All heavy atoms as an XYZ file, in Angstrom:
856
protein
N      76.930    137.352     45.951
C      78.110    137.981     45.466
C      78.588    138.952     46.489
O      77.892    139.696     47.102
C      77.814    138.718     44.166
C      78.969    139.514     43.618
S      78.385    140.059     42.003
C      79.914    140.773     41.516
N      79.890    139.138     46.704
C      80.528    139.929     47.658
C      80.418    141.339     47.199
O      80.948    141.644     45.997
C      81.897    139.606     47.943
C      82.519    140.073     49.130
C      83.689    139.331     49.397
N      84.348    140.067     50.611
C      85.357    139.518     51.255
N      85.849    138.382     50.956
N      85.773    140.201     52.422
N      79.983    142.363     47.895
C      79.959    143.738     47.435
C      80.898    144.640     47.979
O      81.141    145.778     47.538
C      78.527    144.310     47.675
O      78.270    144.219     49.135
C      77.390    143.514     46.962
N      81.585    144.290     49.145
C      82.552    145.161     49.760
C      83.866    145.153     48.979
O      84.317    144.066     48.593
C      82.705    144.883     51.291
C      83.214    143.453     51.490
O      82.715    142.565     50.742
O      83.906    143.202     52.464
N      84.549    146.290     48.882
C      85.809    146.403     48.216
C      86.905    146.465     49.151
O      86.889    147.279     50.085
C      85.690    147.748     47.401
O      84.559    147.712     46.543
C      87.013    147.919     46.541
N      87.962    145.611     48.906
C      89.077    145.589     49.861
C      89.749    147.006     49.927
O      89.705    147.814     48.766
C      89.966    144.638     49.401
C      89.488    144.331     47.912
C      88.161    144.754     47.804
N      90.355    147.476     50.938
C      90.973    148.691     51.039
C      92.298    148.776     50.088
O      92.888    147.851     49.867
C      91.506    148.801     52.441
C      91.549    147.421     52.914
C      90.504    146.640     52.155
N      92.496    149.877     49.443
C      93.622    150.130     48.635
C      94.926    150.221     49.471
O      94.969    150.711     50.518
C      93.558    151.438     47.855
O      92.413    151.452     47.077
N      95.919    149.447     48.838
C      97.295    149.443     49.378
C      98.113    150.229     48.505
O      98.307    149.772     47.346
C      97.857    148.044     49.678
C      96.818    147.278     50.604
C      99.141    148.014     50.256
C      97.075    145.925     50.913
N      98.843    151.311     48.932
C      99.715    152.105     48.145
C     101.142    151.903     48.469
O     101.519    151.565     49.437
C      99.360    153.587     48.430
C      97.917    153.982     48.232
C      97.009    154.022     49.253
C      97.561    154.259     46.986
C      95.658    154.329     48.925
C      96.132    154.547     46.629
C      95.315    154.677     47.713
O      93.971    154.898     47.339
N     101.938    152.002     47.460
C     103.385    151.726     47.497
C     104.034    152.732     48.434
O     104.831    152.365     49.207
C     103.964    151.906     46.169
C     105.494    151.475     46.155
C     106.034    151.171     44.770
N     106.332    152.378     44.080
C     106.941    152.437     42.942
N     107.120    151.335     42.313
N     107.187    153.564     42.410
N     103.489    153.964     48.566
C     104.137    154.906     49.540
C     103.972    154.461     51.026
O     104.707    154.769     51.825
C     103.414    156.269     49.379
C     102.020    156.302     49.797
C     101.522    157.692     49.576
C     100.034    157.845     50.083
N      99.760    157.568     51.345
N     103.054    153.615     51.234
C     102.802    153.027     52.543
C     103.517    151.720     52.880
O     103.440    151.199     54.024
C     101.301    152.816     52.869
C     100.493    154.051     52.755
O     101.015    155.264     53.014
O      99.295    154.028     52.186
N     104.203    151.249     51.913
C     104.890    149.968     52.092
C     106.041    150.008     53.104
O     106.774    150.905     53.187
C     105.540    149.457     50.739
C     106.359    148.302     50.941
C     105.795    147.022     50.880
C     107.699    148.311     51.075
C     106.580    145.861     51.066
C     108.458    147.187     51.174
C     107.927    146.046     51.251
O     108.670    144.838     51.281
N     106.028    148.978     53.952
C     107.035    148.924     55.048
C     107.594    147.312     54.812
O     106.856    146.476     54.718
C     106.510    148.954     56.441
C     107.490    148.619     57.503
C     105.898    150.301     56.642
N     108.902    147.275     54.765
C     109.541    145.991     54.569
C     109.080    145.024     55.692
O     108.993    145.530     56.847
C     111.008    146.114     54.467
N     108.950    143.780     55.443
C     108.599    142.791     56.492
C     109.765    142.681     57.494
O     110.921    142.811     57.183
C     108.267    141.534     55.835
C     109.040    141.634     54.419
C     109.074    143.052     54.164
N     109.301    142.382     58.787
C     110.376    142.167     59.887
C     110.976    140.774     59.810
O     112.015    140.470     60.441
C     109.661    142.496     61.304
N     110.189    139.915     59.142
C     110.644    138.549     59.110
C     110.737    137.865     57.656
O     109.858    138.418     56.787
C     109.655    137.597     59.879
C     109.760    137.738     61.415
C     108.992    138.862     62.008
C     110.477    136.931     62.182
C     109.145    139.049     63.425
C     110.549    137.076     63.583
C     109.802    138.160     64.170
O     110.027    138.387     65.507
N     111.645    136.979     57.567
C     111.768    136.234     56.202
C     111.112    134.843     56.503
O     111.754    134.178     57.463
C     113.162    136.263     55.885
C     113.342    135.407     54.607
C     114.811    135.273     54.217
O     115.730    135.747     54.834
N     115.040    134.685     52.951
N     110.294    134.449     55.632
C     109.736    133.032     55.663
C     110.609    132.093     55.092
O     111.099    132.341     53.992
C     108.284    133.050     55.167
C     107.757    131.592     55.077
C     107.354    133.997     55.878
N     111.105    131.074     55.810
C     112.008    130.017     55.253
C     111.297    128.886     54.764
O     111.753    128.243     53.835
C     113.068    129.775     56.244
O     112.574    129.334     57.507
C     114.019    130.990     56.493
N     110.251    128.437     55.462
C     109.456    127.163     55.088
C     108.045    127.421     55.445
O     107.721    128.049     56.403
C     109.984    125.860     55.754
O     109.767    125.919     57.149
C     111.442    125.559     55.444
N     107.266    126.857     54.580
C     105.626    126.753     54.795
C     105.248    125.379     54.495
O     105.632    124.798     53.504
C     104.964    127.748     53.834
C     103.499    127.643     54.099
C     105.530    129.221     54.129
N     104.605    124.848     55.574
C     103.922    123.482     55.291
C     102.504    123.577     55.607
O     101.991    124.268     56.601
C     104.546    122.506     56.346
C     106.064    122.406     56.297
C     106.569    121.570     57.421
O     106.282    120.397     57.505
O     107.189    122.184     58.256
N     101.625    123.090     54.707
C     100.208    123.227     54.779
C      99.510    121.846     54.690
O      99.864    121.107     53.735
C      99.633    124.179     53.669
C     100.222    125.490     53.786
C      98.150    124.293     53.795
C      99.913    126.531     52.723
N      98.565    121.583     55.545
C      97.690    120.467     55.368
C      96.342    120.696     55.479
O      95.868    121.616     56.171
N      95.512    119.956     54.662
C      94.125    120.189     54.541
C      93.239    119.028     55.001
O      93.558    117.845     54.668
C      93.699    120.598     53.108
C      94.323    121.824     52.540
C      95.600    121.675     51.885
C      93.862    123.014     52.778
C      96.158    122.797     51.449
C      94.416    124.181     52.296
C      95.733    124.060     51.599
N      92.098    119.312     55.716
C      91.153    118.103     55.850
C      89.860    118.795     55.109
O      89.147    119.547     55.647
C      90.868    118.082     57.375
C      89.846    116.986     57.747
O      89.508    116.175     56.732
O      89.525    116.752     58.856
N      89.925    118.254     53.908
C      88.889    118.912     52.989
C      87.437    118.517     53.344
O      87.121    117.346     53.459
C      89.187    118.556     51.491
C      90.496    118.969     50.998
C      90.777    118.420     49.658
C      90.531    120.578     51.076
N      86.510    119.527     53.248
C      85.104    119.384     53.379
C      84.548    120.598     52.704
O      84.920    121.718     52.840
C      84.654    119.431     54.866
C      83.281    119.158     55.065
O      82.486    120.083     54.891
O      82.885    117.962     55.316
N      83.556    120.410     51.823
C      82.944    121.511     51.076
C      82.246    122.659     51.951
O      82.216    123.818     51.603
C      81.889    120.816     50.204
C      81.771    119.465     50.611
C      82.890    119.264     51.531
N      81.792    122.239     53.275
C      81.274    123.289     54.103
C      82.303    123.738     55.161
O      82.172    124.940     55.524
C      79.949    122.660     54.693
C      79.438    123.661     55.838
C      78.999    122.221     53.610
N      83.207    122.970     55.572
C      84.036    123.306     56.703
C      85.362    122.610     56.626
O      85.596    121.429     57.036
C      83.354    122.889     58.026
C      84.043    123.407     59.191
C      83.182    122.905     60.411
N      83.845    122.725     61.673
C      83.730    123.512     62.639
N      82.979    124.579     62.673
N      84.423    123.338     63.718
N      86.444    123.246     55.921
C      87.600    122.704     55.670
C      88.619    123.147     56.785
O      88.680    124.281     57.061
C      88.224    123.120     54.267
O      87.443    122.445     53.241
C      89.641    122.734     54.101
N      89.441    122.241     57.343
C      90.363    122.452     58.376
C      91.614    122.664     57.739
O      92.034    121.854     56.943
C      90.363    121.383     59.427
C      91.175    121.729     60.724
C      91.077    120.604     61.787
N      89.683    120.659     62.300
C      89.232    121.355     63.293
N      90.049    122.200     63.924
N      87.981    121.378     63.774
N      92.432    123.782     58.048
C      93.709    123.984     57.465
C      94.670    124.051     58.551
O      94.558    124.896     59.448
C      93.713    125.312     56.635
C      95.003    125.570     55.942
C      92.690    125.345     55.528
N      95.840    123.267     58.416
C      96.871    123.391     59.462
C      98.151    123.894     58.656
O      98.557    123.228     57.629
C      97.141    121.957     60.170
N      98.679    124.952     59.201
C      99.838    125.521     58.533
C     100.998    125.639     59.558
O     100.744    126.112     60.776
C      99.490    126.897     58.059
O      98.363    126.852     57.397
C     100.641    127.653     57.331
N     102.278    125.315     59.121
C     103.338    125.501     59.979
C     104.300    126.518     59.082
O     104.765    126.080     58.015
C     104.171    124.192     60.268
C     105.318    124.431     61.137
C     106.116    123.174     61.409
N     105.271    122.308     62.197
C     104.935    121.012     61.940
N     105.451    120.538     60.922
N     104.254    120.389     62.850
N     104.820    127.545     59.759
C     105.470    128.627     59.033
C     106.823    128.781     59.891
O     106.688    129.074     61.025
C     104.781    129.928     58.920
C     103.507    129.776     58.143
C     105.697    130.974     58.192
C     102.645    130.981     58.143
N     107.909    128.645     59.299
C     109.240    128.939     59.949
C     109.750    130.137     59.395
O     109.820    130.463     58.073
C     110.115    127.693     59.640
O     109.560    126.448     60.005
C     111.524    127.861     60.448
N     110.124    131.116     60.352
C     110.546    132.468     59.807
C     111.662    132.936     60.823
O     111.900    132.493     61.838
C     109.396    133.390     59.813
C     108.610    133.581     61.053
S     107.228    134.750     60.909
C     106.114    133.869     59.830
N     112.486    133.797     60.168
C     113.591    134.402     60.824
C     113.594    135.920     60.696
O     113.344    136.407     59.619
C     114.943    133.970     60.159
C     116.275    134.550     60.593
C     116.764    134.024     61.908
O     116.645    132.793     62.097
N     117.265    134.833     62.752
N     113.778    136.704     61.885
C     113.738    138.035     61.855
C     114.851    138.668     60.853
O     116.045    138.084     60.937
C     113.898    138.554     63.321
C     113.807    140.143     63.228
C     113.840    140.818     64.536
N     113.055    140.336     65.546
C     113.488    139.932     66.751
N     114.757    139.993     67.103
N     112.692    139.395     67.681
N     114.563    139.662     60.181
C     115.548    140.279     59.290
C     116.120    141.430     60.110
O     115.519    142.116     60.779
C     114.745    140.787     58.009
C     114.141    139.697     57.203
C     115.752    141.576     57.174
C     113.226    140.241     56.109
N     117.443    141.469     60.020
C     118.099    142.640     60.590
C     118.718    142.164     62.047
O     118.588    141.007     62.353
N     119.300    143.168     62.658
C     120.070    142.773     63.878
C     119.363    143.113     65.045
O     119.818    143.100     66.209
C     121.538    143.400     63.833
C     122.213    142.932     62.707
C     123.499    143.720     62.568
N     124.162    143.210     61.419
C     125.500    143.093     61.234
N     126.201    143.400     62.121
N     125.983    142.745     60.068
N     118.111    143.633     64.968
C     117.373    144.151     66.292
C     117.266    142.854     67.150
O     116.713    141.840     66.806
C     116.041    144.684     65.901
C     115.235    145.012     67.041
O     115.847    145.406     68.035
O     114.068    144.866     66.989
N     117.820    142.955     68.342
C     117.738    141.979     69.283
C     116.380    141.941     70.160
O     116.131    140.831     70.859
C     118.831    141.948     70.279
O     118.768    143.197     71.024
N     115.504    142.972     70.017
C     114.298    143.008     70.765
C     113.283    142.114     70.083
O     113.331    141.675     69.025
N     112.155    141.957     70.825
C     110.985    141.198     70.263
C     110.363    142.135     69.182
O     110.326    143.253     69.404
C     110.115    140.932     71.404
C     110.654    139.814     72.400
O     111.635    139.161     71.913
O     110.175    139.646     73.505
N     109.705    141.462     68.249
C     108.991    142.232     67.161
C     107.635    141.647     67.041
O     107.282    140.483     67.597
C     109.823    141.996     65.863
O     111.047    142.550     65.853
N     106.806    142.362     66.282
C     105.432    141.795     65.974
C     105.453    141.138     64.619
O     106.191    141.481     63.798
C     104.512    143.038     65.914
C     104.087    143.617     67.168
C     102.973    144.697     66.976
O     102.856    145.289     65.865
O     102.259    144.893     67.860
N     104.590    140.143     64.578
C     104.382    139.381     63.302
C     102.852    139.829     62.893
O     102.029    139.631     63.791
C     104.554    137.968     63.429
C     106.017    137.642     63.769
C     104.143    137.242     62.159
C     106.152    136.108     64.105
N     102.712    140.297     61.686
C     101.428    140.753     61.234
C     101.142    139.754     59.998
O     101.802    139.725     59.099
C     101.421    142.182     60.774
C     100.113    142.588     60.275
C     101.829    143.029     61.931
N      99.950    139.101     60.077
C      99.567    138.159     59.027
C      98.049    138.688     58.530
O      97.254    139.025     59.360
C      99.431    136.814     59.430
C     100.864    136.268     59.912
C     100.706    134.825     60.694
C     101.805    136.164     58.840
N      97.905    138.539     57.260
C      96.603    138.867     56.709
C      95.837    137.537     56.328
O      96.498    136.607     55.781
C      96.776    139.708     55.387
C      97.504    140.992     55.620
C      97.660    141.679     54.310
C      96.974    142.039     56.685
N      94.514    137.534     56.630
C      93.796    136.361     56.245
C      92.301    136.743     56.015
O      91.707    137.744     56.586
N      91.679    136.207     54.882
C      90.425    136.594     54.457
C      89.393    135.413     54.597
O      89.773    134.390     54.046
C      90.399    137.047     53.120
C      89.059    137.588     52.642
O      88.150    137.928     53.448
O      88.885    137.683     51.472
N      88.421    135.482     55.454
C      87.382    134.468     55.581
C      87.831    133.219     56.415
O      87.503    132.122     56.162
N      88.782    133.429     57.321
C      89.367    132.359     58.122
C      88.760    132.551     59.566
O      88.521    133.560     59.943
C      90.823    132.438     58.231
C      91.647    132.581     57.002
C      93.098    132.915     57.282
C      91.435    131.372     56.170
N      88.548    131.325     60.131
C      88.281    131.283     61.568
C      89.373    130.669     62.356
O      89.705    129.426     62.024
C      86.988    130.417     61.880
O      85.927    131.064     61.091
C      86.697    130.459     63.366
N      90.068    131.358     63.305
C      91.247    130.788     63.950
C      90.862    129.756     64.939
O      89.874    130.015     65.767
C      91.979    131.944     64.648
C      93.145    131.577     65.463
C      94.244    130.946     64.469
C      93.888    132.696     66.011
N      91.299    128.588     64.896
C      91.096    127.615     65.959
C      92.144    127.560     66.955
O      91.844    127.489     68.241
C      90.961    126.162     65.178
C      90.743    125.105     66.166
C      89.869    126.147     64.254
N      93.416    127.624     66.489
C      94.578    127.413     67.441
C      95.769    128.112     66.841
O      95.963    128.005     65.617
C      94.708    125.941     67.728
C      95.705    125.683     68.909
C      95.703    124.281     69.362
O      96.606    123.562     68.740
N      94.898    123.868     70.166
N      96.527    128.636     67.755
C      97.762    129.344     67.329
C      98.923    129.015     68.409
O      98.662    129.226     69.521
C      97.499    130.920     67.310
C      98.641    131.742     66.953
C      99.209    131.408     65.451
C      98.280    133.272     67.029
N     100.002    128.491     67.766
C     101.248    128.198     68.600
C     102.426    128.944     68.051
O     102.470    129.031     66.779
C     101.434    126.729     68.582
C     100.426    125.859     69.367
C     100.782    124.361     69.436
N      99.880    123.626     70.140
C      99.757    123.600     71.413
N     100.653    124.106     72.286
N      98.713    122.838     72.062
N     103.343    129.409     68.956
C     104.496    129.898     68.554
C     105.619    129.257     69.211
O     105.579    129.232     70.525
C     104.509    131.390     68.909
C     105.911    132.152     68.284
S     105.875    133.837     68.280
C     105.456    134.290     69.998
N     106.585    128.691     68.510
C     107.712    127.857     69.156
C     107.172    126.734     70.077
O     107.668    126.717     71.256
C     108.657    128.774     69.723
C     109.288    129.644     68.645
O     109.381    129.222     67.514
N     109.839    130.822     68.996
N     105.909    126.192     69.859
C     105.490    125.265     70.663
C     104.522    125.635     71.841
O     103.818    124.812     72.356
N     104.344    126.886     72.094
C     103.629    127.478     73.128
C     102.270    127.910     72.513
O     102.300    128.642     71.565
C     104.227    128.600     73.726
C     103.451    129.320     74.820
C     103.963    130.651     75.225
C     103.052    131.377     76.280
N     103.078    132.676     76.173
N     101.220    127.461     73.103
C      99.778    127.865     72.763
C      99.692    129.450     73.173
O      99.974    129.795     74.243
C      98.720    126.989     73.531
C      97.322    127.371     73.166
C      96.994    127.079     71.809
C      96.387    126.561     74.179
N      99.232    130.103     72.116
C      99.095    131.606     72.283
C      97.629    131.840     72.679
O      96.721    131.181     72.169
C      99.337    132.300     71.064
C     100.935    132.232     70.646
C     101.097    133.196     69.406
C     101.950    132.593     71.738
N      97.420    132.782     73.562
C      96.078    133.250     73.956
C      95.608    134.499     73.488
O      96.484    135.470     73.607
C      96.007    133.113     75.635
C      96.400    131.857     76.191
C      96.531    131.968     77.546
C      95.512    130.678     75.771
N      94.481    134.548     73.013
C      93.837    135.957     72.464
C      93.911    136.914     73.560
O      93.694    136.726     74.735
C      92.508    135.693     71.899
O      92.015    136.872     71.437
N      94.324    138.167     73.154
C      94.468    139.298     74.009
C      95.776    139.311     74.740
O      96.361    140.415     74.576
N      96.243    138.272     75.300
C      97.598    138.270     76.057
C      98.830    138.158     74.928
O      99.815    138.907     75.019
C      97.562    137.276     76.999
N      98.594    137.323     73.929
C      99.645    136.998     73.023
C      99.483    137.486     71.580
O     100.341    137.652     70.985
C      99.997    135.506     72.914
C     100.224    134.971     74.497
O     101.086    135.546     75.066
O      99.680    133.965     74.751
N      98.142    137.625     71.221
C      97.871    138.092     69.902
C      96.646    138.783     69.812
O      95.801    138.687     70.780
C      97.905    136.857     68.809
C      96.731    136.055     69.075
C      95.505    136.211     68.330
C      96.810    134.864     69.889
C      94.546    135.379     68.499
C      95.802    133.986     70.015
C      94.549    134.301     69.326
O      93.472    133.426     69.474
N      96.406    139.529     68.691
C      95.027    140.121     68.490
C      94.560    140.014     67.023
O      95.498    139.932     66.178
C      94.993    141.624     68.985
C      96.087    142.514     68.239
C      96.043    143.870     68.871
N      96.972    144.779     68.136
C      98.305    144.793     68.087
N      98.913    143.916     68.994
N      98.959    145.563     67.392
N      93.347    140.004     66.870
C      92.693    139.967     65.618
C      91.944    141.190     65.301
O      90.921    141.421     66.269
C      91.950    138.749     65.287
C      92.801    137.569     65.441
C      91.253    138.633     63.988
C      92.033    136.149     65.352
N      92.097    141.908     64.312
C      91.259    143.202     64.039
C      90.927    142.953     62.489
O      91.740    143.117     61.596
C      92.091    144.379     64.240
N      89.599    142.673     62.264
C      89.335    142.398     60.867
C      89.896    141.148     60.404
O      89.795    140.040     61.016
N      90.620    141.320     59.273
C      91.382    140.127     58.737
C      92.869    140.236     58.968
O      93.537    139.537     58.335
C      91.169    140.255     57.150
C      89.769    140.023     56.754
O      88.963    139.454     57.579
O      89.390    140.366     55.600
N      93.209    140.924     60.081
C      94.594    141.166     60.411
C      94.859    140.474     61.752
O      94.298    140.766     62.805
C      95.063    142.609     60.554
C      96.576    142.838     60.815
C      94.777    143.242     59.089
N      95.858    139.589     61.829
C      96.320    138.755     62.950
C      97.705    139.442     63.260
O      98.584    139.485     62.476
C      96.538    137.394     62.758
C      97.212    136.504     63.950
C      96.436    136.551     65.174
C      97.549    135.078     63.298
N      97.825    139.976     64.486
C      99.105    140.465     65.000
C      99.626    139.753     66.287
O      98.875    139.604     67.245
C      98.880    141.960     65.471
O      98.446    142.657     64.255
C     100.309    142.610     65.836
N     100.798    139.294     66.154
C     101.321    138.418     67.218
C     102.448    139.234     67.941
O     103.385    139.747     67.117
C     101.958    137.055     66.634
C     100.887    136.282     66.041
C     102.625    136.425     67.879
C     101.396    135.087     65.248
N     102.244    139.518     69.148
C     103.168    140.362     69.929
C     104.422    139.568     70.448
O     104.346    138.327     70.552
C     102.530    140.998     71.161
O     101.366    141.624     70.771
N     105.411    140.208     70.662
C     106.679    139.674     71.317
C     107.112    138.384     70.740
O     107.416    137.310     71.310
C     106.356    139.404     72.745
C     105.969    140.634     73.618
C     105.656    140.391     75.049
N     104.840    139.315     75.329
C     103.382    139.398     75.399
N     102.878    140.660     75.254
N     102.673    138.392     75.724
N     107.461    138.485     69.422
C     107.939    137.385     68.668
C     109.466    137.292     68.745
O     110.099    138.268     68.587
C     107.374    137.330     67.164
N     109.892    136.137     68.890
C     111.379    135.875     68.994
C     112.104    136.120     67.549
O     111.414    136.244     66.616
C     111.782    134.549     69.597
N     113.411    136.037     67.575
C     114.128    136.117     66.305
C     113.842    135.004     65.373
O     113.832    135.120     64.234
C     115.555    136.368     66.610
N     113.841    133.838     65.912
C     113.443    132.589     65.168
C     112.132    132.112     65.649
O     111.905    131.852     66.808
C     114.484    131.420     65.315
C     115.851    131.880     64.810
C     116.829    130.735     64.844
C     118.146    131.081     64.315
N     119.169    130.068     64.417
N     111.132    131.855     64.637
C     109.782    131.529     65.106
C     109.332    130.402     64.148
O     109.570    130.320     62.996
C     108.933    132.762     64.905
C     107.420    132.347     65.018
C     109.293    133.859     65.831
N     108.603    129.452     64.869
C     107.846    128.359     64.115
C     106.461    128.715     64.648
O     106.082    128.458     65.767
C     108.263    126.958     64.422
C     107.343    126.008     63.766
C     109.766    126.733     64.119
N     105.533    129.152     63.592
C     104.185    129.371     63.949
C     103.400    128.116     63.386
O     103.577    127.641     62.272
C     103.604    130.586     63.114
C     103.983    131.973     63.581
C     103.345    132.981     62.808
C     103.440    132.017     65.046
N     102.572    127.646     64.284
C     101.471    126.585     63.938
C     100.276    127.165     64.056
O      99.707    127.638     65.107
C     101.727    125.431     64.691
C     103.053    124.728     64.680
C     103.364    123.665     65.657
O     103.078    122.469     65.360
O     103.916    123.982     66.801
N      99.452    127.239     62.878
C      98.189    127.963     62.828
C      97.138    126.877     62.336
O      97.352    126.305     61.295
C      98.173    129.167     61.876
C      99.448    130.141     62.228
C      96.889    129.862     61.843
C      99.711    131.019     61.164
N      96.155    126.751     63.030
C      94.922    125.887     62.660
C      93.854    126.925     62.441
O      93.357    127.641     63.309
C      94.605    124.865     63.663
C      93.599    123.883     63.233
C      93.398    122.694     64.181
O      94.218    122.478     65.022
O      92.297    122.124     64.101
N      93.193    126.680     61.143
C      92.046    127.572     60.906
C      90.955    126.744     60.120
O      91.210    125.634     59.763
C      92.416    128.715     59.840
O      93.058    128.084     58.677
C      93.293    129.680     60.523
N      89.813    127.409     60.189
C      88.610    126.773     59.481
C      88.155    127.798     58.350
O      88.328    128.933     58.468
C      87.421    126.556     60.395
C      87.655    125.488     61.477
C      86.392    125.515     62.446
C      87.730    124.055     60.844
N      87.977    127.150     57.119
C      87.431    127.947     56.155
C      86.076    127.335     55.529
O      85.872    126.090     55.845
C      88.366    128.107     54.950
C      89.724    128.940     55.440
C      88.769    126.786     54.403
N      85.288    128.151     54.913
C      84.007    127.659     54.410
C      84.041    127.812     52.917
O      83.599    128.716     52.331
C      82.897    128.368     55.027
C      82.752    128.139     56.480
C      81.715    128.981     57.111
O      81.634    130.175     56.981
N      80.823    128.280     57.930
N      84.540    126.683     52.134
C      84.690    126.823     50.607
C      83.397    127.101     49.978
O      83.391    127.801     49.027
C      85.268    125.551     50.308
C      85.871    124.885     51.611
C      85.070    125.545     52.657
N      82.274    126.622     50.570
C      80.989    126.747     49.900
C      80.444    128.297     49.899
O      79.647    128.661     49.141
C      79.899    125.828     50.520
C      79.592    126.111     51.840
O      80.564    126.683     52.581
O      78.472    125.771     52.339
N      81.067    129.104     50.791
C      80.678    130.428     50.900
C      81.754    131.393     50.186
O      81.592    132.534     50.279
C      80.663    130.894     52.296
C      79.319    130.145     53.071
C      79.132    130.661     54.371
N      78.085    129.949     54.978
C      77.727    130.197     56.283
N      78.365    130.987     57.123
N      76.791    129.419     56.727
N      82.773    130.801     49.741
C      83.875    131.629     49.078
C      83.408    132.097     47.708
O      83.360    131.219     46.776
C      85.142    130.746     49.046
C      86.351    131.622     48.518
O      86.128    132.755     47.925
N      87.655    131.169     48.671
N      83.088    133.343     47.561
C      82.803    133.824     46.289
C      83.828    134.723     45.559
O      83.643    135.420     44.556
C      81.460    134.610     46.339
O      81.704    135.692     47.301
C      80.341    133.760     46.739
N      85.029    134.844     46.245
C      86.049    135.597     45.737
C      86.894    134.966     44.579
O      86.851    133.746     44.416
C      86.986    136.150     46.766
O      87.553    135.051     47.406
């Protein structure tokens, strides 16, 4: 049984997202011990800011296998960072197609 408590998120700390998700496609290669999940997310920056923005995604119990943005393979450290369960992608364009491949372990999921 999981004993750690997730951090509280307060409404006063809310910040509107920088991107609007327009489509999500998900595929699974199911296995009780090691399931592979392939996700394609299409998104558009909200607002008129012409500069690059960060994309911040939350994930719990995932192992990142591969990450692509607009067809380009992203490299850890240079293009993105992971801190705990938070993935931050730097220098994202106004229109983005993210392709994310992860592994999950359903047999260990007690949440």
